[in-house]
N, C-alpha and C positions, 0 to 999 in steps of 0.2 A: 469734216474736221476730226471725226472719230474721238470725241472728247470722253466717251465712255469706254474705250477699249479695255478689255480685261476686267471690267467692272461687272458687278451683279446688282440688279435692282429689283425691288418689289414694287408693283403698282396695284393698290387696292381699287376695286371698281374699275378694273382695266378692260372690261369687256365691251364697253360702249362709250360714246361721247368723248369727253375730254380724256378720260382714263385710257381709252383705246388709242387716241392720238399720241398720248404720252408714251405708251408701250412701243408703238411703232417707231417714234423718233429715237427713243432710247436704244432700241435694237439696231436702228440704222447708224447710230453713232458708236456701235461696237458693243453695247451691253448685252449680257445674258439676262433675260427678263422673266420674272415670275409674274404671270397674268392672273391676279386674284379677282374672282367675281363669281358669286353663287347664282347669278342670273335672275334675281327676283325682279318683280314688278317695280314700278315707280314707288309704290307704297311699302316695298319690302316683302310682299307676299310671293309665294311660289319659289321654284328652283328650276334652273335651266343651264345646263353645261354649254349650250351652243355659243353664247357670246364670247366667253374666254377661249373656248376651243378654236373658234374661228380666228381670233386674233393670233393665237399660237401658230396656226397653219399659215397665215399670212406672213408672219415673221420668218418662219422656216422656209417658205417658198422663195423668200428674198435672200436666203443664205444666212439668216440670223439664228440665234439660239433662244429658245423660250419654252416654258412649261406652264401649264394651267394648274390653278389651285382654286377649289370651289368652296373653301371654308368662309364662315361669316365672321367679320371683324368685330361684331358686337359680342361675341363669345370670347372670354378671356383665354381659355385653354386653346380654342380654335386659332386665335391670333398667334399664339405660340407655335402652333403647327404650321402656320403660314411662313414664319421665319425659318422653321426647320425645313420646310420645302425647299427654300433657297440654299440652305447649307447642305442638304442631302443631294440635291441635283447639281449644284455648281460649286460647292465647297467654301463659299464665303458669302458675305453680304456687304455692299458698299453704300447702297442708297435705298431709302424707303420713301415712296411717294404715297401719302395718305390722300385718297381721293374718293373712296366709297361713300355713297350717300343715298338717302331716300327722302320722300316728301310726304307730309300729311298735313296740309294747310287747313286752318280753321281759325276763326275769330276766337279770342280767349274765352268768351262766355259760352262757346259751343264746343271747345276742345275737350276730348276725353282724356282721362288719365293715360290710357294705352297709347293714344296718339301723341301725346307729349313724350312718354317714356320711350316709345320705339324710335323716334327721331333722335332723341338724346343718345340712345344706345348705339345707334349706327354712326352718327357723326362724332359726337364728343367722346363717348366711351370707346368707340372704334378707334379713333386717333390715339387715345391713351393706351388701349390694349396693344396696338401694334408698336407704338413707340416704346412702351414698357419692355417688351421682349427684345426688340431690335436694339435698344440702348444698352440693355444688360449684356447682349453679345458684344456690342461695340466696346463697352468698358472692360469686359474680360480680355478681349483681343488686345486693348491698349496696355492693360496691366501685364499681359504675357509678353510684351515687347513686339507685338505684331500690329501695332497701331499705325494706321495710315488715315489720312483725311476721309471722313465719312459724312454723309449728308441725309437729312430728313427734310422732306418738302410737305408741308401741310396744305390743306385746301380750306380756306375760309370763304367769306362772302360779304358783299355790301349789305346783305340783310342783317348780318351780325355787327358790322362796323358802323352802319348808318341807321338801319332799321327798315322794316317793311311790314305793312299791315297783314294780318292773317298768318304771320310766321313766328308766333311766340316760341314754338319749339325749335324751329330751324335757326331763327335769329339767335336764340340763347346758346345753341350749340356752336354756331359759327363764331359768336363773340368769345366763347370759352376757348375755341381753338386758337384764336388770335392771341389770347393772353398766355395760353400754354406754350405757344411758339416763343414768346419772349422768355418765359420761365425756363423752358428747356434749353434755349440758347445759352442761358447763364449756367445752368446746371451741367451741361454736357461739354462745355468749352474745354475743360480740363482733360477730356478724353479724345480731343481732336475731332469732335462732332459738330457740324454746323446745322442749325435748325432755322428754316425760313418758311414762309407761307405765301401762297398766292390767293388773290380774290378774283377769280376769272368771270368774265361776261362773255357768254357764248351760247350757241344754240344747242341745248340739251334737253332731255326729258324733263328736267327740273325747271328750267327757265320757260319752256313752252307751257308747262302746267301752270306756272305763275303768271306769265305775261301773254299767253296765247301764241299763235303761230308766228315764228320768226324766220320766215323763209328769206333766202338770199334775194337781193334786188335784181330785177331783170336787167340785162345788158352786159353780163359777164365781167363786171368790174370787181374790185376787191370786196370780198365778203367779210365784213368786220365780225360777223357772228359765227364764222366757221370755227368749230372747236379745235381744229389744228392750229389756229393762231395761238392757243394757250401753251402748246407743247414746248416751244422753245424756251421759255422762261423757266418752265418746270425742269427741263433737262439741263439748262444752265446752272440751276440751283442744286441739282443733284450731282453735278460734276466738280472736279477740282478747280475748274475755272473760277468758282465763287468762293474759294477758301478763305477769303477776307470779309465775307459777309455772314452775319448770323443774327437771329432774333428780329428779323425784319419781315414786313408784310408788304407785298407788291400787288397792285391791281393791274390786270391786263385786259384790254378790250380792243380787239382788232389790232391796230398798230399803235394803240395808246398804252404806254407803260407808265404807272405811277407808283410812288412809295407812300404808304400810309404812315403818318406820324402817330405816336402813342398818345394816349390821353394826357392833357396838360391843363394847367390852371394859370393862364397868362395874366389874369387880373384878380386882385384881391381887395376886400374891404377889411380894414384893421382898426381895432380900438383896444385900449388897455383895460377893458371890463367885459363882463358877460353881456352878450346881446339880449335885448329885450324884444318882445314881439312887436312893440310899437316902433322900435328902431329898425327892425327888419322890414316891417311894412313900408317905412319911408325910404329905405336905402337899397333893398336887395336888388331892385331892378337896374341899379347901376352896374351890375355885373354882366348885363346883356349887351 
């Protein structure tokens, strides 16, 4: 379909799992891709150029265009350099896919400050850092009369939208990403920028650390946990095909695609006076 022809996209966490598949599909659809990944372990420790470099080699071998960038999204200045990498190598930026993440699960009574802060830094602050610099470029281009539809695709999770034990840090970050998606969708609309998010369910280092081994079922049928299943919705939202969609959160699991609805209060108890504790005790469960 070539829905990304002549477009430039950044994918953070693009060296492995879902990010890798997003990079490959973006490139196959015609995009020039900045594959950002510092190659750390699941907990964020270490550095390895291999994952991002391998994805770039794969894209180039297929005739596509890509460059590796090894900066960390958790660093505000480094995030600016990731955006600059796209501009220096390809002259423009059209789509940002925020995917980078780490995991440090622990029950709240055992979680250290560093375990909380590090996950928030990569997921929540990382999304902010990248969007802050990309959106500033998008705004400047629009004001200069070079505005074209541009797209930001965030990555949230059911852990943040529904909740999961042992993931106070991860769940809080992912919940924050979901609401930032709605806020940014409102803020950036005037600059012709669409912002959406996906909540993927797939076989990755993060899901296997949380739920154990998630291997494909024997028999060669459809593998609902293949991370490649996530890439089409990410690329669709990164393309001009989705120009009429913004501020939305989609769940993707295999062939199941759903749209999350924002928080709502469909039922209310009302009275023309301040509530007393006794009244609340008698009536609050009517809300359930």
